[in-house]
KOLLO-389901 format. One record per residue (C-alpha): residue in three letters; residue number from 1; y, z, x. Coordinates in steps of 0.5 Angstrom, whole numbers. Each point is the difference from the previous one (the first is absolute). Last residue first. Layout:
BEGIN
+--------+-----+-------+-------+-------+
! residu ! num !    py !    pz !    px !
+--------+-----+-------+-------+-------+
!    ALA ! NUM !     Y !     Z !     X !
...
+--------+-----+-------+-------+-------+
REM end
This chain:
BEGIN
+--------+-----+-------+-------+-------+
! residu ! num !    py !    pz !    px !
+--------+-----+-------+-------+-------+
!    ALA ! 400 !    13 !   -11 !     7 !
!    LEU ! 399 !     7 !     0 !    -4 !
!    ALA ! 398 !     5 !     4 !     4 !
!    THR ! 397 !     4 !     6 !     0 !
!    VAL ! 396 !    -3 !     5 !     6 !
!    ALA ! 395 !     2 !     7 !     0 !
!    VAL ! 394 !     1 !     3 !     7 !
!    PRO ! 393 !    -2 !     7 !     3 !
!    VAL ! 392 !    -6 !     1 !    -4 !
!    ALA ! 391 !    -2 !     8 !     0 !
!    THR ! 390 !     2 !     1 !    -7 !
!    PRO ! 389 !    -5 !    -6 !    -2 !
!    SER ! 388 !    -4 !     5 !    -4 !
!    PRO ! 387 !    -8 !     0 !    -2 !
!    LEU ! 386 !    -2 !     4 !    -6 !
!    GLU ! 385 !    -2 !     8 !     2 !
!    ALA ! 384 !    -7 !     1 !     0 !
!    GLY ! 383 !    -4 !     2 !    -6 !
!    GLU ! 382 !    -6 !    -4 !     3 !
!    LEU ! 381 !    -1 !    -5 !    -5 !
!    LEU ! 380 !     7 !    -1 !    -1 !
!    ALA ! 379 !     1 !     0 !     8 !
!    LYS ! 378 !    -5 !    -6 !     0 !
!    VAL ! 377 !     3 !    -4 !    -5 !
!    VAL ! 376 !     7 !     0 !     3 !
!    ARG ! 375 !    -3 !    -1 !     7 !
!    GLU ! 374 !    -4 !    -6 !    -3 !
!    GLY ! 373 !     6 !    -3 !    -4 !
!    LEU ! 372 !     5 !     1 !     6 !
!    GLY ! 371 !    -5 !    -4 !     4 !
!    LEU ! 370 !    -1 !    -6 !    -5 !
!    GLY ! 369 !     8 !     0 !    -1 !
!    VAL ! 368 !     2 !    -1 !     7 !
!    SER ! 367 !     1 !    -7 !     1 !
!    MET ! 366 !    -1 !    -3 !    -7 !
!    GLY ! 365 !     5 !     5 !    -2 !
!    ILE ! 364 !     5 !    -2 !     5 !
!    GLY ! 363 !     6 !    -1 !    -5 !
!    THR ! 362 !     3 !     6 !     1 !
!    HIS ! 361 !     1 !     6 !    -5 !
!    MET ! 360 !    -8 !     1 !    -2 !
!    LEU ! 359 !    -2 !     4 !    -5 !
!    VAL ! 358 !    -5 !     5 !    -1 !
!    VAL ! 357 !     0 !     5 !    -7 !
!    SER ! 356 !    -5 !     6 !     0 !
!    THR ! 355 !    -3 !     3 !    -6 !
!    GLN ! 354 !    -5 !     5 !    -1 !
!    ALA ! 353 !     3 !     7 !     2 !
!    ASP ! 352 !     7 !    -3 !    -2 !
!    ILE ! 351 !     5 !    -5 !     2 !
!    ALA ! 350 !    -3 !     0 !     8 !
!    LEU ! 349 !     5 !    -5 !     3 !
!    ALA ! 348 !    -2 !    -5 !     6 !
!    SER ! 347 !     6 !    -4 !     2 !
!    PHE ! 346 !     1 !    -6 !     4 !
!    PRO ! 345 !     4 !    -3 !     6 !
!    GLY ! 344 !     5 !     6 !    -1 !
!    PRO ! 343 !     4 !     3 !    -5 !
!    GLY ! 342 !     0 !    -6 !    -4 !
!    LYS ! 341 !     4 !    -6 !     1 !
!    SER ! 340 !    -5 !    -5 !    -3 !
!    GLY ! 339 !    -5 !    -2 !    -5 !
!    TYR ! 338 !    -2 !    -8 !     0 !
!    VAL ! 337 !     2 !    -6 !    -3 !
!    GLY ! 336 !    -2 !    -7 !     3 !
!    GLN ! 335 !     4 !    -6 !    -3 !
!    TRP ! 334 !    -3 !    -7 !     0 !
!    ARG ! 333 !     1 !    -7 !     2 !
!    GLU ! 332 !    -6 !    -5 !     1 !
!    ILE ! 331 !    -2 !    -7 !     4 !
!    VAL ! 330 !     7 !     0 !     4 !
!    LYS ! 329 !     0 !    -6 !     6 !
!    VAL ! 328 !     0 !     1 !     7 !
!    ARG ! 327 !     3 !    -3 !     6 !
!    THR ! 326 !    -3 !     3 !     7 !
!    ALA ! 325 !     2 !     3 !     6 !
!    LEU ! 324 !    -3 !     7 !    -2 !
!    THR ! 323 !     6 !     4 !     1 !
!    HIS ! 322 !     5 !    -5 !    -2 !
!    GLU ! 321 !    -4 !    -2 !    -6 !
!    VAL ! 320 !    -1 !     7 !    -2 !
!    LEU ! 319 !     7 !     2 !     1 !
!    GLY ! 318 !     3 !    -5 !    -4 !
!    LEU ! 317 !    -4 !     0 !    -6 !
!    LEU ! 316 !     1 !     8 !     0 !
!    LEU ! 315 !     8 !    -1 !     0 !
!    GLU ! 314 !    -1 !    -6 !    -5 !
!    ASP ! 313 !    -4 !     5 !    -5 !
!    ILE ! 312 !     5 !     5 !     1 !
!    GLU ! 311 !     6 !    -5 !    -2 !
!    GLU ! 310 !    -4 !    -2 !    -6 !
!    SER ! 309 !     1 !     7 !    -3 !
!    ASN ! 308 !    -6 !     2 !    -5 !
!    PHE ! 307 !     2 !     3 !    -6 !
!    PRO ! 306 !    -5 !     5 !    -4 !
!    PRO ! 305 !     4 !     6 !     3 !
!    ALA ! 304 !    -5 !     6 !     2 !
!    ASP ! 303 !     2 !     7 !    -3 !
!    THR ! 302 !     3 !     6 !     3 !
!    GLY ! 301 !     2 !    -3 !     6 !
!    TYR ! 300 !    -1 !    -3 !     7 !
!    HIS ! 299 !     0 !    -8 !     2 !
!    HIS ! 298 !    -5 !    -2 !     6 !
!    SER ! 297 !    -1 !    -7 !     2 !
!    ASP ! 296 !    -7 !    -3 !     3 !
!    GLY ! 295 !    -3 !    -4 !     0 !
!    VAL ! 294 !    -6 !    -5 !     2 !
!    ILE ! 293 !    -7 !    -1 !    -3 !
!    LEU ! 292 !    -2 !    -6 !     4 !
!    GLU ! 291 !    -5 !    -5 !    -2 !
!    GLN ! 290 !    -6 !    -3 !     4 !
!    TYR ! 289 !    -5 !     2 !    -5 !
!    PRO ! 288 !    -3 !     7 !     3 !
!    THR ! 287 !     8 !     2 !    -1 !
!    PRO ! 286 !     4 !     1 !     6 !
!    SER ! 285 !     5 !     6 !     0 !
!    VAL ! 284 !     7 !    -1 !     2 !
!    LEU ! 283 !     5 !     6 !     0 !
!    LEU ! 282 !     8 !    -2 !     2 !
!    HIS ! 281 !     5 !     6 !    -1 !
!    ILE ! 280 !     5 !     0 !    -6 !
!    GLY ! 279 !     4 !     6 !    -2 !
!    HIS ! 278 !     5 !    -4 !    -4 !
!    LYS ! 277 !     6 !     2 !     3 !
!    ASN ! 276 !    -4 !     1 !     7 !
!    LEU ! 275 !    -2 !    -7 !    -1 !
!    LEU ! 274 !     7 !    -3 !    -2 !
!    PRO ! 273 !     3 !     3 !     6 !
!    THR ! 272 !    -3 !    -5 !     5 !
!    ASN ! 271 !     3 !     0 !     6 !
!    ALA ! 270 !     4 !     6 !     1 !
!    GLU ! 269 !    -4 !     5 !    -5 !
!    ILE ! 268 !    -7 !    -3 !     3 !
!    GLU ! 267 !     3 !     1 !     7 !
!    ALA ! 266 !     2 !     7 !    -2 !
!    HIS ! 265 !    -7 !     2 !    -3 !
!    VAL ! 264 !    -3 !    -3 !     7 !
!    ALA ! 263 !     4 !     4 !     4 !
!    ARG ! 262 !    -2 !     6 !    -4 !
!    ALA ! 261 !    -7 !    -1 !     1 !
!    THR ! 260 !     0 !     1 !     8 !
!    PRO ! 259 !     1 !     7 !    -2 !
!    LEU ! 258 !    -7 !     1 !    -3 !
!    ASP ! 257 !     1 !     2 !    -7 !
!    SER ! 256 !    -2 !    -6 !    -4 !
!    PHE ! 255 !    -6 !    -2 !     5 !
!    ALA ! 254 !    -6 !     3 !    -3 !
!    GLY ! 253 !     4 !     2 !    -6 !
!    TYR ! 252 !     0 !    -7 !    -3 !
!    HIS ! 251 !     7 !    -3 !    -2 !
!    THR ! 250 !     4 !    -1 !     6 !
!    CYS ! 249 !    -5 !    -3 !     4 !
!    SER ! 248 !    -2 !    -5 !    -6 !
!    LEU ! 247 !     6 !    -4 !     2 !
!    GLY ! 246 !    -4 !    -1 !     7 !
!    THR ! 245 !    -4 !    -5 !    -4 !
!    LEU ! 244 !    -7 !     0 !    -4 !
!    VAL ! 243 !    -6 !    -4 !    -1 !
!    ALA ! 242 !    -7 !     1 !    -2 !
!    HIS ! 241 !    -5 !    -3 !     4 !
!    THR ! 240 !    -5 !    -6 !    -1 !
!    LEU ! 239 !     5 !    -6 !    -1 !
!    PRO ! 238 !    -3 !    -6 !     0 !
!    LEU ! 237 !     6 !    -4 !    -1 !
!    THR ! 236 !    -1 !    -7 !    -2 !
!    GLU ! 235 !     7 !    -3 !    -2 !
!    GLU ! 234 !     4 !     0 !    -6 !
!    SER ! 233 !    -1 !     8 !     0 !
!    LYS ! 232 !    -2 !     3 !    -7 !
!    LEU ! 231 !     4 !     5 !    -3 !
!    ARG ! 230 !    -1 !     6 !    -5 !
!    LEU ! 229 !     6 !     4 !    -1 !
!    MET ! 228 !     3 !     7 !    -1 !
!    GLN ! 227 !     6 !     4 !    -2 !
!    LEU ! 226 !     0 !     7 !     0 !
!    ARG ! 225 !     2 !     6 !    -5 !
!    CYS ! 224 !     0 !     7 !     2 !
!    GLN ! 223 !     0 !     5 !    -5 !
!    LYS ! 222 !     3 !     7 !     1 !
!    LEU ! 221 !    -2 !     7 !    -1 !
!    ASN ! 220 !     5 !     6 !    -1 !
!    MET ! 219 !    -5 !     5 !     2 !
!    PRO ! 218 !     3 !     4 !    -6 !
!    GLN ! 217 !    -3 !    -5 !    -5 !
!    LEU ! 216 !    -7 !     0 !     3 !
!    ARG ! 215 !    -2 !     7 !    -3 !
!    ASP ! 214 !     4 !    -1 !    -7 !
!    ALA ! 213 !    -3 !    -7 !     0 !
!    PHE ! 212 !    -7 !     3 !     0 !
!    LEU ! 211 !    -3 !    -6 !    -3 !
!    THR ! 210 !     3 !    -7 !    -3 !
!    LEU ! 209 !     6 !     1 !     3 !
!    TYR ! 208 !     0 !    -1 !     8 !
!    ASP ! 207 !    -4 !    -7 !     0 !
!    HIS ! 206 !     1 !    -2 !     7 !
!    GLY ! 205 !    -8 !     1 !     2 !
!    SER ! 204 !    -3 !     4 !    -6 !
!    CYS ! 203 !    -6 !     3 !     5 !
!    VAL ! 202 !    -2 !     6 !    -5 !
!    VAL ! 201 !    -5 !     4 !     3 !
!    VAL ! 200 !    -4 !     4 !    -6 !
!    ARG ! 199 !    -6 !     5 !     2 !
!    GLU ! 198 !    -5 !     3 !    -4 !
!    ALA ! 197 !     1 !    -5 !    -5 !
!    ARG ! 196 !     1 !    -1 !    -8 !
!    PHE ! 195 !     1 !    -6 !    -4 !
!    GLU ! 194 !     4 !    -1 !    -7 !
!    GLY ! 193 !     1 !    -7 !    -3 !
!    ALA ! 192 !     0 !    -7 !     2 !
!    THR ! 191 !     8 !     0 !     0 !
!    THR ! 190 !     0 !     6 !     5 !
!    SER ! 189 !     0 !     7 !     0 !
!    LEU ! 188 !    -3 !     3 !     6 !
!    ARG ! 187 !    -3 !     8 !     1 !
!    GLY ! 186 !    -1 !     3 !     6 !
!    ASP ! 185 !     6 !     5 !     0 !
!    GLY ! 184 !     5 !    -5 !    -1 !
!    ALA ! 183 !     1 !    -7 !    -2 !
!    GLY ! 182 !     3 !    -4 !    -5 !
!    HIS ! 181 !     2 !    -8 !    -1 !
!    VAL ! 180 !    -6 !    -3 !     3 !
!    LEU ! 179 !     0 !    -7 !    -2 !
!    THR ! 178 !    -6 !    -4 !     0 !
!    ASN ! 177 !     0 !    -8 !     1 !
!    PHE ! 176 !    -6 !     2 !     5 !
!    ARG ! 175 !    -5 !     6 !    -1 !
!    PHE ! 174 !    -4 !    -1 !     7 !
!    HIS ! 173 !    -6 !     5 !     1 !
!    VAL ! 172 !    -2 !     0 !     7 !
!    GLY ! 171 !    -7 !     0 !     1 !
!    GLN ! 170 !    -1 !    -4 !     6 !
!    SER ! 169 !     0 !    -7 !    -3 !
!    HIS ! 168 !     6 !     2 !    -3 !
!    LEU ! 167 !     3 !     2 !     7 !
!    TYR ! 166 !    -2 !    -7 !     2 !
!    ALA ! 165 !     3 !    -4 !    -5 !
!    VAL ! 164 !     7 !     4 !     1 !
!    LEU ! 163 !    -1 !    -1 !     7 !
!    ALA ! 162 !    -1 !    -8 !    -1 !
!    PRO ! 161 !     6 !     0 !    -5 !
!    MET ! 160 !     5 !     3 !     6 !
!    ALA ! 159 !    -3 !    -4 !     5 !
!    GLU ! 158 !     1 !    -6 !    -3 !
!    ARG ! 157 !     7 !     0 !    -2 !
!    SER ! 156 !     2 !     5 !     6 !
!    TYR ! 155 !    -2 !    -5 !     5 !
!    LEU ! 154 !    -2 !     5 !     6 !
!    GLN ! 153 !     3 !    -1 !     7 !
!    LEU ! 152 !    -2 !     6 !     5 !
!    ASP ! 151 !     4 !     3 !     6 !
!    GLU ! 150 !    -3 !     4 !     5 !
!    THR ! 149 !     1 !    -6 !     6 !
!    GLY ! 148 !     8 !     0 !     0 !
!    HIS ! 147 !     2 !    -6 !     4 !
!    LEU ! 146 !     7 !     1 !     2 !
!    VAL ! 145 !     4 !    -6 !     2 !
!    SER ! 144 !     5 !    -2 !     5 !
!    ARG ! 143 !     7 !    -4 !     0 !
!    HIS ! 142 !    -2 !    -5 !    -5 !
!    HIS ! 141 !     1 !    -8 !     0 !
!    ARG ! 140 !    -7 !     0 !     3 !
!    PHE ! 139 !    -3 !     1 !    -6 !
!    ARG ! 138 !    -4 !    -6 !    -2 !
!    GLY ! 137 !    -2 !    -1 !     7 !
!    ASN ! 136 !    -7 !    -2 !    -1 !
!    TYR ! 135 !    -1 !     6 !    -5 !
!    LEU ! 134 !     1 !     5 !     5 !
!    THR ! 133 !     1 !    -4 !     7 !
!    ASN ! 132 !     7 !     2 !     1 !
!    LEU ! 131 !     0 !     7 !    -2 !
!    LYS ! 130 !    -6 !     1 !     5 !
!    ASP ! 129 !     4 !    -4 !     5 !
!    GLY ! 128 !     6 !     4 !     0 !
!    GLU ! 127 !     0 !     6 !    -5 !
!    LEU ! 126 !    -6 !     4 !    -3 !
!    LEU ! 125 !     1 !     7 !    -2 !
!    SER ! 124 !    -7 !     4 !    -2 !
!    ALA ! 123 !    -1 !     4 !    -5 !
!    ARG ! 122 !    -5 !     6 !    -2 !
!    TYR ! 121 !     4 !     6 !    -2 !
!    ASP ! 120 !    -2 !     5 !     4 !
!    TYR ! 119 !     5 !     6 !    -2 !
!    GLN ! 118 !     3 !     1 !     7 !
!    ARG ! 117 !    -1 !    -7 !     3 !
!    ALA ! 116 !     2 !    -4 !    -6 !
!    ARG ! 115 !     6 !     4 !    -1 !
!    VAL ! 114 !     3 !     0 !     8 !
!    MET ! 113 !    -1 !    -6 !     3 !
!    MET ! 112 !    -3 !    -5 !    -5 !
!    PHE ! 111 !     6 !     3 !    -5 !
!    GLU ! 110 !     5 !    -1 !     5 !
!    GLN ! 109 !    -2 !    -7 !     2 !
!    LEU ! 108 !     0 !    -2 !    -7 !
!    VAL ! 107 !     7 !     3 !    -2 !
!    ASP ! 106 !     3 !    -4 !     6 !
!    HIS ! 105 !    -3 !    -6 !    -2 !
!    GLU ! 104 !     4 !     1 !    -7 !
!    ALA ! 103 !     6 !     1 !     5 !
!    GLU ! 102 !    -2 !    -6 !     4 !
!    SER ! 101 !     0 !    -5 !    -6 !
!    ARG ! 100 !    -6 !    -3 !    -4 !
!    ALA !  99 !    -5 !     5 !     1 !
!    PHE !  98 !    -6 !    -2 !    -4 !
!    LEU !  97 !    -5 !     5 !    -4 !
!    LEU !  96 !    -7 !    -3 !     0 !
!    THR !  95 !    -5 !     4 !    -4 !
!    GLY !  94 !    -7 !     1 !     0 !
!    ALA !  93 !    -6 !    -5 !     0 !
!    GLU !  92 !    -4 !     5 !    -4 !
!    ARG !  91 !    -1 !    -4 !    -7 !
!    ALA !  90 !    -2 !     4 !    -6 !
!    SER !  89 !    -3 !    -5 !    -5 !
!    PHE !  88 !    -3 !     3 !    -6 !
!    HIS !  87 !    -8 !     1 !    -1 !
!    ALA !  86 !     0 !     7 !    -3 !
!    ARG !  85 !    -5 !     2 !     5 !
!    ALA !  84 !     3 !    -2 !     6 !
!    ALA !  83 !     7 !     0 !    -2 !
!    LEU !  82 !    -1 !     7 !    -2 !
!    HIS !  81 !    -2 !     3 !     7 !
!    LEU !  80 !     5 !    -4 !     3 !
!    TRP !  79 !     5 !     3 !    -5 !
!    ILE !  78 !    -2 !     7 !     2 !
!    ALA !  77 !     1 !    -1 !     7 !
!    ARG !  76 !     7 !    -3 !    -1 !
!    SER !  75 !     2 !     6 !    -5 !
!    GLU !  74 !    -2 !     5 !     6 !
!    ARG !  73 !     4 !    -4 !     5 !
!    ALA !  72 !     6 !     0 !    -5 !
!    LEU !  71 !    -1 !     7 !    -2 !
!    ASP !  70 !     1 !     2 !     7 !
!    LEU !  69 !     6 !    -4 !     1 !
!    MET !  68 !     3 !     3 !    -6 !
!    ILE !  67 !    -2 !     7 !     2 !
!    GLY !  66 !     4 !     0 !     6 !
!    PRO !  65 !     2 !    -5 !     5 !
!    PRO !  64 !     4 !    -6 !    -4 !
!    GLN !  63 !    -4 !    -5 !    -3 !
!    GLY !  62 !     2 !    -7 !     2 !
!    THR !  61 !    -6 !    -2 !     4 !
!    VAL !  60 !    -5 !     3 !    -6 !
!    LEU !  59 !     2 !    -6 !    -5 !
!    GLY !  58 !    -6 !    -1 !    -5 !
!    MET !  57 !     4 !    -6 !    -2 !
!    GLY !  56 !    -1 !    -3 !    -7 !
!    PHE !  55 !     7 !    -3 !    -1 !
!    ASN !  54 !     1 !     3 !    -7 !
!    ARG !  53 !     0 !    -2 !    -7 !
!    VAL !  52 !    -7 !     2 !    -1 !
!    SER !  51 !     1 !     8 !     2 !
!    ALA !  50 !     7 !     0 !    -3 !
!    GLY !  49 !    -2 !    -1 !    -7 !
!    LEU !  48 !    -5 !    -4 !    -4 !
!    PRO !  47 !    -6 !     3 !     1 !
!    THR !  46 !    -4 !    -3 !    -6 !
!    GLY !  45 !     0 !     1 !    -8 !
!    THR !  44 !     6 !     4 !     0 !
!    ARG !  43 !     1 !     8 !    -2 !
!    GLU !  42 !    -5 !     2 !     6 !
!    PHE !  41 !    -5 !     6 !    -1 !
!    VAL !  40 !    -5 !     1 !     5 !
!    ALA !  39 !    -6 !     4 !    -1 !
!    VAL !  38 !    -5 !     4 !     5 !
!    LYS !  37 !    -6 !     4 !     0 !
!    LEU !  36 !    -1 !     3 !     7 !
!    GLY !  35 !    -5 !    -2 !     5 !
!    ARG !  34 !     4 !     1 !     6 !
!    LYS !  33 !     1 !    -8 !     0 !
!    VAL !  32 !     2 !     1 !    -7 !
!    ALA !  31 !     6 !     4 !     2 !
!    ALA !  30 !     3 !    -3 !     7 !
!    TYR !  29 !    -1 !    -7 !    -4 !
!    ALA !  28 !     4 !     3 !    -6 !
!    HIS !  27 !     5 !     3 !     4 !
!    ALA !  26 !     1 !    -7 !     4 !
!    LEU !  25 !     0 !    -4 !    -6 !
!    GLY !  24 !     6 !     4 !    -3 !
!    LEU !  23 !     4 !    -1 !     6 !
!    ILE !  22 !    -2 !    -7 !     1 !
!    GLY !  21 !     3 !    -2 !    -7 !
!    SER !  20 !    -5 !     2 !    -6 !
!    GLY !  19 !     5 !     6 !    -3 !
!    VAL !  18 !    -2 !     7 !    -3 !
!    VAL !  17 !    -6 !     2 !     3 !
!    ALA !  16 !    -5 !     5 !    -4 !
!    LEU !  15 !    -5 !     4 !     5 !
!    ASP !  14 !    -6 !     4 !    -3 !
!    PHE !  13 !     0 !    -4 !    -6 !
!    HIS !  12 !    -1 !     2 !    -8 !
!    GLN !  11 !     1 !    -5 !    -5 !
!    PRO !  10 !    -7 !    -4 !     1 !
!    ASP !   9 !    -3 !     7 !     0 !
!    HIS !   8 !    -7 !     0 !     3 !
!    GLU !   7 !     2 !     2 !     7 !
!    SER !   6 !     6 !     4 !    -1 !
!    LEU !   5 !    -2 !     7 !    -2 !
!    SER !   4 !    -5 !    -1 !     6 !
!    ASN !   3 !     5 !    -1 !     5 !
!    SER !   2 !    -2 !    -7 !     4 !
!    MET !   1 !    -2 !     2 !     8 !
+--------+-----+-------+-------+-------+
REM end
């Protein structure tokens, strides 16, 4: 329950969270459901970072065995719990990962025969008649398809504001348009004044300079910038699954370390080297409004350049039209940005006895963030060690 010192003091909280992206909201939810007095500080007027620029995929099937797979499954359960209470869409149709070539098909076969059995991935491989009857034969030009049944679709633009509203209704105090420019030893210095908290968790996304730059600089962290599209198909396409292709087998840790994945990488390099150059693999997430969120590319650096490449957009459009067998038109273009290239897929650092920093170093915050927030808050309250990704065999680098 709430600390007696903070109960009646509007400037004093049991937990203060810096950042209202999905990782920040995950910590706020984990704390408020335990009866703590929680505040969230956000420099903008609404969440505008990676958590609303993404595909809204709660991707379980792509996560490598180990803590990331566990976190994705834990997050899935929390997403479904919250969707029913905060009234946002969380569709459970799953994902379709299409193998377009024999090399891509070999990866899916190896995944099903080895990894799916060993780690209980809930997926099935469809080919032949099962593939040819899928969506009335629309995808018969592919070799096979992996149907991952644990994966969720979340429309981020609606899910994030709905989650903020729900947490507010549960007692979380939100301080939007408030920059936290100093933190430590239970104190926060902000543009709205000074605050205190028994514990502070900083979830600052790809901002490595405002807080604790001295601790983050040696980690040589990068930003990843992506080109994203919102599309409308020129014909009626009642797509209910998220869609990927065998290109993702070289990106996601559930597949990328399988021996057969090397042949897919070589095939891409031989036939379409620009895809490797720009870090492109296709992700398609249908919105509740018969539109398609499509991407993505990967550009890594200390900053995210503001200039989009038309070549990248043309490559993405070509991939989506071939994969879905339909013409599309662009409704909207934007950039996704997330923190990347860390010592693992995430970091949970103790700065002092009352302050922690939790950062994602991949684009899968929507897939694993809720589970990670739950584990961090539990560890803080029990005085246990913070979660560590050191046992993860392969890091993943895609925006989900």
